[in-house]
N, CA and C of each residue as an Amber inpcrd file, in Angstrom:
protein
   579
  59.8340000  27.6600000   1.4710000  60.9050000  28.3270000   2.1580000
  60.3220000  29.0020000   3.3960000  60.9180000  28.7860000   4.5220000
  60.3830000  29.3540000   5.7620000  60.8970000  30.7680000   5.9820000
  60.2010000  31.4890000   6.8690000  60.6000000  32.8700000   7.1450000
  61.9370000  32.9310000   7.8610000  62.3900000  31.8100000   8.4940000
  63.7010000  31.8010000   9.1430000  64.8300000  31.9100000   8.1180000
  64.5900000  31.4590000   6.9000000  65.6050000  31.4670000   5.8590000
  65.6440000  32.8110000   5.1260000  64.5020000  33.4540000   5.0070000
  64.4090000  34.7060000   4.2780000  64.4330000  35.8830000   5.2460000
  65.1450000  36.9330000   4.8770000  65.1950000  38.1330000   5.6990000
  63.8720000  38.8840000   5.5860000  63.5020000  39.5480000   6.6560000
  62.2890000  40.3570000   6.6210000  62.5270000  41.5810000   5.7410000
  61.4400000  42.2070000   5.3410000  61.4710000  43.3990000   4.4990000
  60.8070000  44.5240000   5.2650000  61.4380000  45.6870000   5.2670000
  60.8780000  46.8380000   5.9660000  60.5010000  47.9090000   4.9560000
  59.2670000  48.3750000   5.0600000  58.7760000  49.5040000   4.2610000
  58.2450000  50.5170000   5.2730000  59.0140000  51.5540000   5.5120000
  58.6400000  52.5370000   6.5230000  58.5580000  51.8770000   7.8760000
  57.4060000  51.9900000   8.5400000  57.2240000  51.3860000   9.8580000
  56.6290000  49.9780000   9.7860000  56.4990000  49.4220000   8.5960000
  55.9840000  48.0640000   8.4200000  57.1350000  47.0810000   8.2850000
  57.0700000  45.9960000   9.0190000  58.0450000  44.9160000   8.8580000
  57.3110000  43.6950000   8.3400000  57.6990000  43.2690000   7.1590000
  57.0800000  42.1210000   6.5000000  57.9630000  40.9210000   6.8100000
  57.4800000  40.0440000   7.6840000  58.2840000  38.9160000   8.1680000
  58.7140000  37.9930000   7.0450000  57.7870000  37.6540000   6.1780000
  58.0740000  36.8070000   5.0270000  58.0080000  37.7260000   3.8090000
  59.1320000  38.0680000   3.2110000  59.1500000  39.1090000   2.1750000
  58.5410000  38.6690000   0.8460000  57.2660000  38.3720000   0.9170000
  56.5140000  37.9630000  -0.2710000  55.2930000  38.8630000  -0.3730000
  55.1110000  39.4470000  -1.5400000  53.9400000  40.2750000  -1.8000000
  53.0700000  39.5170000  -2.7930000  51.8900000  39.1730000  -2.3570000
  50.9580000  38.4370000  -3.2060000  50.5510000  39.3140000  -4.3800000
  50.4550000  38.7430000  -5.5400000  50.0350000  39.4930000  -6.7140000
  48.5860000  39.9320000  -6.6070000  48.3130000  41.1070000  -7.1530000
  46.9580000  41.6390000  -7.1560000  46.2380000  41.2140000  -8.4220000
  45.6800000  40.0150000  -8.4290000  45.0050000  39.4770000  -9.6060000
  43.5470000  39.8840000  -9.5740000  43.1260000  40.6700000 -10.5520000
  41.7860000  41.2480000 -10.5590000  40.6860000  40.3060000 -10.9900000
  39.5290000  40.8590000 -11.1060000  38.2980000  40.1870000 -11.5320000
  37.9930000  38.9940000 -10.6290000  38.0120000  39.2340000  -9.3160000
  37.5380000  38.2540000  -8.3600000  38.5290000  37.2200000  -7.8800000
  39.8210000  37.3740000  -8.1400000  40.8060000  36.3920000  -7.6790000
  41.4210000  36.8310000  -6.3470000  42.0430000  37.9910000  -6.3140000
  42.7150000  38.4830000  -5.1060000  41.7280000  39.2760000  -4.2580000
  41.0060000  38.5350000  -3.4300000  40.0220000  39.1600000  -2.5540000
  40.3750000  38.8560000  -1.0950000  39.4680000  39.0820000  -0.1720000
  39.8060000  39.0600000   1.2520000  40.3410000  37.7240000   1.7490000
  39.8190000  36.6130000   1.2900000  40.2760000  35.3090000   1.8040000
  41.7350000  35.0470000   1.4550000  42.0930000  35.2600000   0.1910000
  43.4800000  35.0520000  -0.2320000  44.4040000  36.0580000   0.4420000
  44.0020000  37.3200000   0.4670000  44.8420000  38.3570000   1.0800000
  45.0670000  38.0630000   2.5580000  44.0400000  37.6840000   3.2910000
  44.1860000  37.3790000   4.7140000  45.0670000  36.1580000   4.9330000
  44.9180000  35.1410000   4.0940000  45.7410000  33.9340000   4.2290000
  47.2220000  34.2660000   4.0460000  47.5400000  35.0750000   3.0530000
  48.9420000  35.4690000   2.8150000  49.4500000  36.3110000   3.9800000
  48.6370000  37.2620000   4.4330000  49.0350000  38.1230000   5.5550000
  49.2480000  37.2940000   6.8230000  48.4250000  36.2870000   7.0400000
  48.5750000  35.4400000   8.2210000  49.8630000  34.6260000   8.2040000
  50.4100000  34.3960000   7.0390000  51.6820000  33.6710000   6.9160000
  52.8860000  34.6030000   7.0230000  52.6380000  35.9120000   7.1210000
  53.7300000  36.8690000   7.2800000  54.0680000  37.6590000   6.0410000
  53.3800000  37.4090000   4.9290000  53.5990000  38.1750000   3.7030000
  52.6340000  39.3490000   3.6320000  52.5880000  39.9870000   2.4650000
  51.6310000  41.0700000   2.2440000  50.4910000  40.5100000   1.4050000
  49.3110000  40.4730000   1.9990000  48.1170000  40.0440000   1.2740000
  47.5620000  41.2220000   0.5000000  47.2170000  40.9910000  -0.7640000
  46.7930000  42.0860000  -1.6370000  45.3940000  41.8240000  -2.1880000
  44.5540000  42.8460000  -2.0830000  43.2140000  42.8340000  -2.6650000
  43.2830000  43.6190000  -3.9730000  42.8680000  43.0010000  -5.0600000
  42.8690000  43.6790000  -6.3630000  41.5600000  44.4190000  -6.5580000
  41.6490000  45.6290000  -7.0920000  40.4390000  46.4370000  -7.2770000
  39.8210000  46.2900000  -8.6650000  40.5420000  45.7440000  -9.6190000
  39.9890000  45.6010000 -10.9780000  38.8010000  44.6450000 -10.9600000
  37.6390000  45.1650000 -11.2880000  36.4300000  44.3540000 -11.3410000
  35.8980000  43.9380000  -9.9850000  36.3290000  44.5940000  -8.9230000
  35.9930000  44.1510000  -7.5680000  34.4930000  44.1820000  -7.2740000
  33.7590000  45.0630000  -7.9080000  32.3290000  45.1900000  -7.6210000
  31.4160000  44.3800000  -8.5060000  31.9680000  43.4940000  -9.2990000
  31.1610000  42.7940000 -10.2950000  30.0760000  41.8920000  -9.7040000
  30.2160000  41.4830000  -8.4610000  29.1940000  40.6280000  -7.8480000
  28.1710000  41.4160000  -7.0320000  28.3110000  42.7300000  -7.0190000
  27.3390000  43.5630000  -6.3080000  26.0150000  43.5410000  -7.0740000
  24.8740000  43.5140000  -6.3770000  23.5810000  43.3920000  -7.0570000
  23.2570000  44.5280000  -8.0170000  23.7830000  45.7230000  -7.7600000
  23.4790000  46.8650000  -8.6300000  24.6220000  47.1940000  -9.5880000
  25.5050000  46.2440000  -9.8040000  26.7030000  46.4940000 -10.6070000
  26.3980000  47.0530000 -11.9900000  25.4720000  46.4770000 -12.6980000
  25.2240000  46.9160000 -14.0800000  24.6700000  48.3330000 -14.1600000
  23.9790000  48.8060000 -13.1350000  23.4060000  50.1470000 -13.1790000
  24.1740000  51.1770000 -12.3650000  25.1410000  50.7230000 -11.5510000
  25.8360000  51.6250000 -10.6500000  27.2690000  51.1470000 -10.4390000
  28.0040000  51.0480000 -11.5160000  29.3180000  50.4160000 -11.5260000
  30.2900000  51.0430000 -10.5280000  30.4550000  52.3480000 -10.5610000
  31.4510000  53.0000000  -9.7160000  31.1510000  52.8130000  -8.2340000
  29.9030000  52.9980000  -7.8420000  29.5270000  52.8110000  -6.4380000
  29.6690000  51.3480000  -6.0250000  29.3640000  50.4320000  -6.9290000
  29.5020000  49.0050000  -6.6300000  30.9610000  48.6680000  -6.3390000
  31.8790000  49.2250000  -7.1090000  33.3070000  48.9770000  -6.8810000
  33.7520000  49.5200000  -5.5260000  33.3340000  50.7150000  -5.1980000
  33.7350000  51.3320000  -3.9200000  33.1690000  50.5320000  -2.7430000
  31.9120000  50.1840000  -2.8240000  31.2730000  49.4150000  -1.7520000
  31.9460000  48.0500000  -1.5930000  32.2210000  47.3850000  -2.6960000
  32.8710000  46.0720000  -2.6330000  34.2850000  46.1790000  -2.0690000
  35.0060000  47.2290000  -2.4210000  36.3520000  47.4060000  -1.8830000
  36.3070000  47.5800000  -0.3690000  35.4030000  48.4150000   0.1160000
  35.2450000  48.5920000   1.5730000  34.9660000  47.2490000   2.2500000
  34.0540000  46.5020000   1.6660000  33.6720000  45.2050000   2.2290000
  34.8500000  44.2480000   2.2500000  35.5960000  44.1790000   1.1610000
  36.7300000  43.2520000   1.0870000  37.8260000  43.6110000   2.0900000
  38.1220000  44.9000000   2.2210000  39.1440000  45.3110000   3.1980000
  38.6790000  44.9670000   4.6090000  37.4390000  45.2490000   4.9270000
  36.9120000  44.9690000   6.2670000  36.8910000  43.4690000   6.5670000
  36.4850000  42.6700000   5.5930000  36.4740000  41.2170000   5.7850000
  37.8910000  40.6840000   5.9770000  38.8360000  41.2000000   5.2100000
  40.2270000  40.7710000   5.3710000  40.7380000  41.1320000   6.7580000
  40.4190000  42.3250000   7.2300000  40.8520000  42.7720000   8.5670000
  40.2680000  41.8860000   9.6690000  39.0760000  41.3600000   9.4450000
  38.4750000  40.4540000  10.4350000  39.2450000  39.1370000  10.5230000
  39.9310000  38.7670000   9.4340000  40.6210000  37.4810000   9.3650000
  42.1090000  37.5440000   9.6490000  42.6820000  38.7520000   9.7330000
  44.1250000  38.8530000   9.9380000  44.5070000  40.1240000  10.6700000
  45.6170000  40.0370000  11.3540000  46.2610000  41.2160000  11.9380000
  47.5090000  41.5460000  11.1240000  47.7080000  40.8090000  10.0230000
  48.8840000  40.9860000   9.1740000  48.7760000  42.2010000   8.2710000
  49.7450000  42.3240000   7.3890000  49.8450000  43.4780000   6.4930000
  49.0090000  43.2460000   5.2430000  48.1610000  44.2320000   4.9420000
  47.2770000  44.1580000   3.7850000  47.5380000  45.3110000   2.8300000
  47.4650000  45.0140000   1.5540000  47.5940000  46.0310000   0.5240000
  46.4610000  45.9200000  -0.4720000  46.3720000  46.9290000  -1.3210000
  45.4500000  46.8940000  -2.4530000  46.2460000  47.1950000  -3.7090000
  45.8000000  46.6430000  -4.8110000  46.3910000  46.9310000  -6.1070000
  45.3650000  47.7540000  -6.8740000  45.7320000  49.0100000  -7.1580000
  44.8210000  49.9050000  -7.8680000  45.5090000  50.3740000  -9.1470000
  44.9820000  49.9560000 -10.2720000  45.5630000  50.3380000 -11.5540000
  45.2210000  51.7940000 -11.8770000  46.2160000  52.5390000 -12.3090000
  46.0190000  53.9300000 -12.7060000  44.9770000  54.0230000 -13.8190000
  44.9210000  53.0160000 -14.6640000  44.0300000  53.0210000 -15.8220000
  42.5510000  52.9000000 -15.4630000  42.2320000  52.5930000 -14.2200000
  40.8290000  52.4450000 -13.8390000  40.1230000  53.7980000 -13.8320000
  38.8950000  53.8050000 -14.2700000  38.0970000  55.0260000 -14.3560000
  37.9660000  55.7250000 -13.0130000  37.8050000  54.9500000 -11.9570000
  37.5990000  55.5370000 -10.6280000  38.8300000  55.3580000  -9.7290000
  39.9980000  55.5090000 -10.3090000  41.2680000  55.3830000  -9.5860000
  41.2530000  56.2010000  -8.3000000  40.9390000  57.4840000  -8.3850000
  40.9910000  58.3810000  -7.2170000  40.0290000  57.9170000  -6.1240000
  38.8230000  57.5070000  -6.5020000  37.8480000  57.0460000  -5.5080000
  38.3150000  55.7810000  -4.8050000  38.9480000  54.8770000  -5.5470000
  39.4490000  53.6360000  -4.9540000  40.6130000  53.9190000  -4.0130000
  41.4790000  54.8620000  -4.3780000  42.5880000  55.2480000  -3.5050000
  42.0340000  55.8470000  -2.2130000  41.1200000  56.7990000  -2.3390000
  40.5340000  57.4510000  -1.1540000  39.8460000  56.4270000  -0.2500000
  39.1100000  55.5120000  -0.8270000  38.4120000  54.4840000  -0.0570000
  39.4060000  53.6070000   0.6890000  40.4710000  53.2060000   0.0260000
  41.4880000  52.3550000   0.6520000  42.1340000  53.0620000   1.8390000
  42.4340000  54.3280000   1.6650000  43.0460000  55.1100000   2.7460000
  42.0600000  55.2650000   3.9030000  40.7980000  55.5600000   3.5980000
  39.7690000  55.6790000   4.6450000  39.6400000  54.3920000   5.4470000
  39.8270000  53.2540000   4.7830000  39.7260000  51.9540000   5.4460000
  41.0220000  51.5410000   6.1320000  42.0360000  52.3890000   6.0860000
  43.2810000  52.1300000   6.7980000  44.1540000  51.0620000   6.1770000
  44.0950000  50.9180000   4.8670000  44.9270000  49.9130000   4.2030000
  46.4030000  50.2240000   4.4530000  47.2220000  49.1980000   4.5720000
  48.6370000  49.3910000   4.8780000  49.4390000  49.8870000   3.6780000
  49.1720000  49.3140000   2.5010000  49.9680000  49.6360000   1.3130000
  49.0520000  49.7490000   0.0960000  49.3110000  50.7630000  -0.7250000
  48.6680000  50.8480000  -2.0350000  49.7400000  50.5810000  -3.0840000
  49.5260000  49.5260000  -3.8670000  50.3690000  49.2220000  -5.0120000
  49.6520000  49.7700000  -6.2330000  50.3720000  50.4830000  -7.0950000
  49.7000000  51.0910000  -8.2370000  50.5710000  51.0520000  -9.4780000
  50.0140000  50.4920000 -10.5340000  50.6950000  50.4020000 -11.8190000
  49.6850000  50.5500000 -12.9400000  49.9480000  49.9120000 -14.0760000
  49.1140000  50.0340000 -15.2800000  48.9810000  51.5010000 -15.6520000
  50.1060000  52.1460000 -15.6880000  50.2150000  53.5820000 -15.9080000
  51.1280000  54.1420000 -14.8300000  51.5020000  55.3740000 -14.9530000
  52.3680000  55.9980000 -13.9520000  51.4930000  56.7010000 -12.9090000
  51.5480000  56.2720000 -11.6540000  50.7090000  56.8750000 -10.6120000
  51.2880000  58.2100000 -10.1290000  51.3470000  59.1770000 -11.0310000
  52.0240000  60.4450000 -10.7400000  51.3050000  61.2830000  -9.6910000
  50.0050000  61.1140000  -9.5430000  49.2500000  61.9250000  -8.5840000
  48.9560000  61.1950000  -7.2770000  49.4210000  59.9920000  -7.1100000
  49.0780000  59.1890000  -5.9320000  49.3590000  59.9000000  -4.6020000
  50.4710000  60.5970000  -4.4310000  50.7300000  61.2350000  -3.1330000
  49.7520000  62.3400000  -2.7490000  48.9870000  62.8550000  -3.6840000
  48.0450000  63.9270000  -3.3370000  46.9680000  63.4640000  -2.3560000
  46.7990000  62.1620000  -2.2070000  45.7420000  61.6190000  -1.3620000
  46.1780000  61.3620000   0.0820000  47.4590000  61.5510000   0.3820000
  47.9540000  61.2840000   1.7300000  48.5800000  62.5400000   2.3370000
  48.7150000  62.5020000   3.6580000  49.4360000  63.5520000   4.3640000
  50.2500000  62.8940000   5.4740000  50.8510000  63.6710000   6.3270000
  51.7310000  63.1190000   7.3690000  51.0070000  62.2710000   8.4030000
  49.6980000  62.4110000   8.5060000  48.9560000  61.6330000   9.5000000
  48.4870000  60.2810000   8.9580000  48.5900000  60.0860000   7.6600000
  48.1430000  58.8380000   7.0250000  49.3320000  57.8940000   6.9080000
  49.1580000  56.6840000   7.4320000  50.2550000  55.7180000   7.4680000
  50.3110000  54.8070000   6.2390000  49.3550000  54.9110000   5.3380000
  49.3290000  54.0710000   4.1430000  50.5920000  54.3080000   3.3230000
  51.2630000  53.2270000   2.9600000  52.4740000  53.3020000   2.1400000
  52.0760000  53.3040000   0.6670000  52.8120000  54.0750000  -0.1250000
  52.5400000  54.2010000  -1.5580000  53.6660000  53.5350000  -2.3370000
  53.3140000  52.5200000  -3.1130000  54.3080000  51.6950000  -3.7990000
  53.9370000  51.5620000  -5.2780000  54.5860000  52.3490000  -6.1350000
  54.3440000  52.2090000  -7.5750000  54.8730000  50.8720000  -8.1110000
  54.2100000  50.3890000  -9.1420000  54.6610000  49.1940000  -9.8710000
  55.2330000  49.6840000 -11.1930000  56.4920000  49.3500000 -11.4540000
  57.1650000  49.8240000 -12.6630000  57.7930000  48.6590000 -13.4140000
  58.0900000  48.9000000 -14.6780000  58.7510000  47.8680000 -15.4770000
  60.0560000  48.3840000 -16.0780000  60.5400000  49.5260000 -15.5820000
  61.8330000  50.0380000 -16.0600000  62.3900000  51.0440000 -15.0700000
  63.6900000  51.2140000 -15.1270000  64.3450000  52.2410000 -14.3300000
  63.8680000  53.6220000 -14.7240000  63.5840000  53.8050000 -15.9950000
  63.0980000  55.1060000 -16.4790000  61.7670000  55.4750000 -15.8180000
  60.8320000  54.5110000 -15.7580000  59.5410000  54.7730000 -15.1230000
  59.7300000  55.1000000 -13.6460000  60.5890000  54.3560000 -12.9700000
  60.8550000  54.6230000 -11.5500000  61.4180000  56.0270000 -11.3710000
  62.3290000  56.4280000 -12.2500000  62.9240000  57.7620000 -12.1670000
  61.9150000  58.8760000 -12.3780000  61.0210000  58.6890000 -13.3400000
  59.9890000  59.6980000 -13.6180000  59.0850000  59.8660000 -12.3970000
  58.6440000  58.7560000 -11.8200000  57.7620000  58.8120000 -10.6550000
  58.4710000  59.4700000  -9.4750000  59.6870000  59.0240000  -9.1840000
  60.4250000  59.5730000  -8.0410000  60.6520000  61.0720000  -8.1940000
  61.0060000  61.5110000  -9.3950000  61.2530000  62.9370000  -9.6320000
  59.9680000  63.7500000  -9.4540000  58.8790000  63.2830000 -10.0560000
  57.6000000  64.0000000  -9.9770000  57.1070000  64.0700000  -8.5300000
  57.1500000  62.9420000  -7.8250000  56.6850000  62.9180000  -6.4380000
  57.5280000  63.8420000  -5.5650000  58.8400000  63.8260000  -5.7710000
  59.7260000  64.6680000  -4.9580000  59.4920000  66.1480000  -5.2340000
  59.3760000  66.5070000  -6.5040000  59.1870000  67.9090000  -6.8660000
  57.8200000  68.4390000  -6.4500000  56.7630000  67.6750000  -6.7020000
  55.4090000  68.1730000  -6.4780000  54.8930000  67.9190000  -5.0640000
  55.2940000  66.8000000  -4.4670000  54.7270000  66.4090000  -3.1790000
  55.7650000  66.2920000  -2.0660000  57.0330000  66.4800000  -2.3880000
  58.1260000  66.3460000  -1.4210000  58.0620000  64.9770000  -0.7290000
  57.8240000  63.9590000  -1.5230000  57.6700000  62.6060000  -0.9890000
  58.1720000  61.5870000  -2.0010000  59.1520000  60.8060000  -1.6300000
  59.5540000  59.7150000  -2.5250000  58.6250000  58.5180000  -2.3400000
  58.6130000  57.5780000  -3.2710000  57.8460000  56.3510000  -3.0570000
  58.3600000  55.6200000  -1.8100000  57.4810000  54.9400000  -1.1130000
  57.8940000  54.1710000   0.0630000  58.6770000  52.9300000  -0.3470000
  58.4110000  52.4230000  -1.5310000  59.1040000  51.2690000  -2.1160000
  58.6800000  51.2200000  -3.5790000  59.2890000  50.3260000  -4.3180000
  58.9100000  50.0910000  -5.7130000  58.7440000  48.5960000  -5.9300000
  57.7970000  48.2250000  -6.7480000  57.7010000  46.8590000  -7.2450000
  58.1780000  46.9260000  -8.6920000  59.1980000  46.1440000  -9.0100000
  59.7300000  46.1130000 -10.3710000  59.3220000  44.7870000 -11.0000000
  58.5980000  44.8690000 -12.1130000  58.1540000  43.6800000 -12.8210000
  58.8690000  43.5900000 -14.1560000  59.4270000  42.4270000 -14.4210000
  60.0870000  42.1790000 -15.6970000  59.1310000  41.5520000 -16.6880000
  59.6250000  41.2010000 -17.8630000  58.7510000  40.6640000 -18.9100000
  58.1080000  39.3250000 -18.5550000  58.6680000  38.6120000 -17.6040000
  58.1050000  37.3140000 -17.2370000  56.9670000  37.4440000 -16.2260000
  56.6810000  38.6520000 -15.7580000  55.6320000  38.8510000 -14.7560000
  54.2390000  38.6790000 -15.3460000  54.1160000  38.8190000 -16.6450000
  52.8020000  38.7070000 -17.2620000  52.0340000  40.0090000 -17.1180000
  50.8040000  40.0010000 -17.5360000  49.9830000  41.1890000 -17.3810000
  50.2150000  42.2180000 -18.4650000  50.0480000  43.4690000 -18.1120000
  50.0450000  44.5930000 -19.0470000  51.2900000  45.4460000 -18.8250000
  52.4440000  44.8990000 -19.1810000  53.7020000  45.5650000 -18.8480000
  54.3530000  46.2970000 -20.0110000  53.9000000  46.0740000 -21.2140000
  54.4650000  46.7850000 -22.3470000  55.6600000  46.1060000 -22.9870000
  55.9790000  44.8730000 -22.5990000  57.0770000  44.1510000 -23.2150000
  56.5710000  43.4210000 -24.4530000  57.4050000  43.3550000 -25.4710000
  57.0650000  42.6250000 -26.6830000  57.4820000  41.1690000 -26.5220000
  56.8880000  40.3060000 -27.3260000  57.1440000  38.8680000 -27.2000000
  58.6310000  38.5250000 -27.2920000  59.3420000  39.1800000 -28.1990000
  60.7690000  38.8690000 -28.3600000  61.6060000  39.2770000 -27.1460000
  61.0580000  40.1070000 -26.2850000  61.7810000  40.5460000 -25.0830000
  61.7190000  39.5180000 -23.9550000  60.7700000  38.5850000 -24.0360000
  60.5650000  37.6430000 -22.9480000  61.8080000  36.8260000 -22.6190000
  62.5120000  36.3900000 -23.6070000  63.7040000  35.5560000 -23.3870000
  65.0070000  36.3210000 -23.5830000  64.9460000  37.5990000 -23.8840000
  66.1340000  38.4160000 -24.1270000  66.7720000  38.8060000 -22.7930000
  68.0150000  38.3710000 -22.5210000  68.6660000  38.6900000 -21.2480000
  68.8270000  40.2010000 -21.0010000  68.8230000  40.9970000 -22.0600000
  68.9100000  42.4500000 -21.8670000  67.6990000  42.9970000 -21.1230000
  66.5860000  42.2480000 -21.1310000  65.3680000  42.6870000 -20.4620000
  65.0630000  41.8520000 -19.2190000  66.0660000  41.1570000 -18.7090000
  65.8550000  40.4060000 -17.4720000  65.6170000  41.3910000 -16.3400000
  65.0140000  40.9160000 -15.2920000  64.6870000  41.7700000 -14.1510000
  65.9390000  42.4810000 -13.6250000  67.0420000  41.7940000 -13.6060000
  68.2960000  42.3670000 -13.0980000  68.7910000  43.5290000 -13.9520000
  68.4120000  43.5690000 -15.2310000  68.9120000  44.6010000 -16.1240000
  67.9190000  45.7320000 -16.3860000  66.7260000  45.6620000 -15.8200000
  65.7150000  46.6810000 -16.1110000  66.1020000  48.0610000 -15.6200000
  66.9100000  48.1530000 -14.5810000  67.2970000  49.4720000 -14.0680000
  68.1540000  50.2310000 -15.0690000  68.6980000  49.5210000 -16.0400000
  69.5490000  50.1550000 -17.0480000  68.7430000  50.7070000 -18.2050000
  67.5000000  50.3430000 -18.3210000  66.6820000  50.7350000 -19.4750000
  65.9860000  52.0590000 -19.2240000
């Protein structure tokens, strides 16, 4: 499907010509080459942070620093290959969540996508001068409501957008097997849950 057929998507001051956000597949899949290729086509290229430092030479003895260094490298390499929109996927469940968020912001990443838990503290890392968009990943209307309420009350900032994943998205979403084919849990009905 060409971008002429699909409407662009706007998140704050970002206009995504082809409204496709590449999935943040960790452990060496969603890295700079894939992210840059997607961004060059007009979508949002995403670098996944889960396991990002595993190929660093000191990984086994210095895991946290290896992840941060690899993330910096991947963002910089992607920027060399594209002028398009780049994001990172940072799971709340990661041990060094805060360090990965800070590193991404320092590197000028366009969007931080965050799920695998409720990213309730994510706005604490930005201020009015930082243009990075904050986009929680949720699997229910209830989760979206909790995040929006907490962010508004504590940080006076709503999410810039939301990614809503249904049971067919795969990954670590909390859906049971019997929910996969149940129309009550279709993506269209998740806002009711």
